[in-house]
C-alpha positions in Angstrom: -112.4 105.8 -203.6 -110.8 103.6 -200.9 -107.4 102.1 -200.9 -107.5 98.7 -199.3 -103.9 97.7 -199.6 -102.5 98.5 -196.1 -100.5 95.7 -194.4 -102.0 93.7 -191.6 -99.9 95.6 -189.0 -101.9 98.7 -189.9 -105.3 97.1 -189.7 -106.7 99.2 -186.8 -105.8 102.5 -188.6 -106.9 101.1 -191.9 -110.3 100.0 -190.5 -110.7 103.4 -188.8 -110.0 105.1 -192.2 -112.3 102.8 -194.1 -115.1 103.3 -191.5 -114.7 107.1 -191.6 -114.7 107.1 -195.4 -117.7 104.9 -195.7 -119.7 106.8 -193.1 -118.8 110.1 -194.9 -119.8 108.7 -198.2 -123.1 107.4 -196.9 -123.9 110.8 -195.4 -122.9 112.5 -198.6 -125.3 110.2 -200.6 -128.0 111.0 -198.0 -127.5 114.7 -198.7 -126.0 115.5 -195.3 -123.0 117.2 -196.7 -121.9 119.2 -193.6 -121.8 116.1 -191.4 -120.2 114.1 -194.3 -117.4 116.7 -194.4 -116.3 115.8 -190.9 -116.0 112.1 -191.6 -114.3 112.6 -195.0 -111.8 115.0 -193.5 -111.0 112.4 -190.9 -110.6 109.7 -193.5 -108.2 112.0 -195.4 -106.2 112.7 -192.2 -105.9 109.0 -191.5 -104.8 108.3 -195.1 -102.1 111.0 -194.8 -101.0 109.7 -191.4 -100.6 106.1 -192.9 -98.6 107.5 -195.8 -96.3 109.5 -193.4 -95.6 106.3 -191.4 -95.1 104.2 -194.5 -98.2 102.0 -193.8 -99.8 102.5 -197.1 -99.0 100.3 -200.1 -99.3 103.2 -202.5 -99.8 106.3 -200.4 -100.5 108.5 -203.4 -103.6 106.4 -204.5 -104.9 106.2 -200.9 -104.6 110.0 -200.3 -105.9 110.8 -203.8 -109.0 108.7 -203.2 -109.7 110.5 -200.0 -109.1 113.9 -201.6 -111.5 113.0 -204.3 -114.2 112.3 -201.8 -113.5 115.5 -199.9 -113.6 117.4 -203.2 -116.9 115.9 -204.3 -118.5 116.7 -201.0 -117.1 120.3 -201.1 -118.7 120.7 -204.5 -122.0 119.6 -203.0 -121.6 122.2 -200.3 -121.0 124.9 -203.0 -117.3 125.3 -202.4 -116.0 124.9 -205.9 -112.6 126.4 -204.9 -112.0 123.6 -202.3 -113.3 121.0 -204.8 -110.9 122.2 -207.4 -107.9 122.3 -205.0 -108.6 118.8 -203.8 -109.0 117.5 -207.3 -105.8 119.1 -208.5 -103.8 117.8 -205.5 -105.3 114.3 -206.0 -104.5 114.4 -209.7 -100.9 115.4 -208.9 -100.6 112.4 -206.6 -102.2 109.9 -209.0 -99.7 111.0 -211.7 -96.9 110.1 -209.4 -98.4 106.8 -208.0 -96.5 103.6 -208.5 -99.7 102.0 -209.8 -102.0 104.7 -210.9 -105.7 104.0 -210.6 -107.6 104.7 -213.8 -110.9 104.6 -211.9 -109.7 107.2 -209.5 -108.3 109.4 -212.3 -111.7 109.2 -214.1 -113.6 110.1 -211.0 -111.3 113.1 -210.3 -111.7 114.4 -213.8 -115.5 114.4 -213.4 -115.2 116.3 -210.1 -112.7 118.7 -211.6 -115.0 119.3 -214.6 -118.0 119.9 -212.3 -116.1 122.4 -210.1 -115.2 124.7 -213.0 
């Protein structure tokens, strides 16, 4: 889940986050969960930094998407506790988003269900 609504002034940071997220997602799909974790954690950190600096259109959706990816990968690594924590935090954010993403909410519910 990637938020692509950052303003043009934040493009380098946005592109770095998208690249980290995409790389992590591809590694996850290839089954390299440990290496994927590094890139997905980086994407989350960049999403949180953009939100702190007011560079994200809807910081809750951006961070929730990154948290969902981190949680899904944690589940693949066998860390159901981390997956559950990420999913709950992401769901909290999506419930407070200006424009909630139903796709992100659905993906999170699947991850949450699998982690229990």
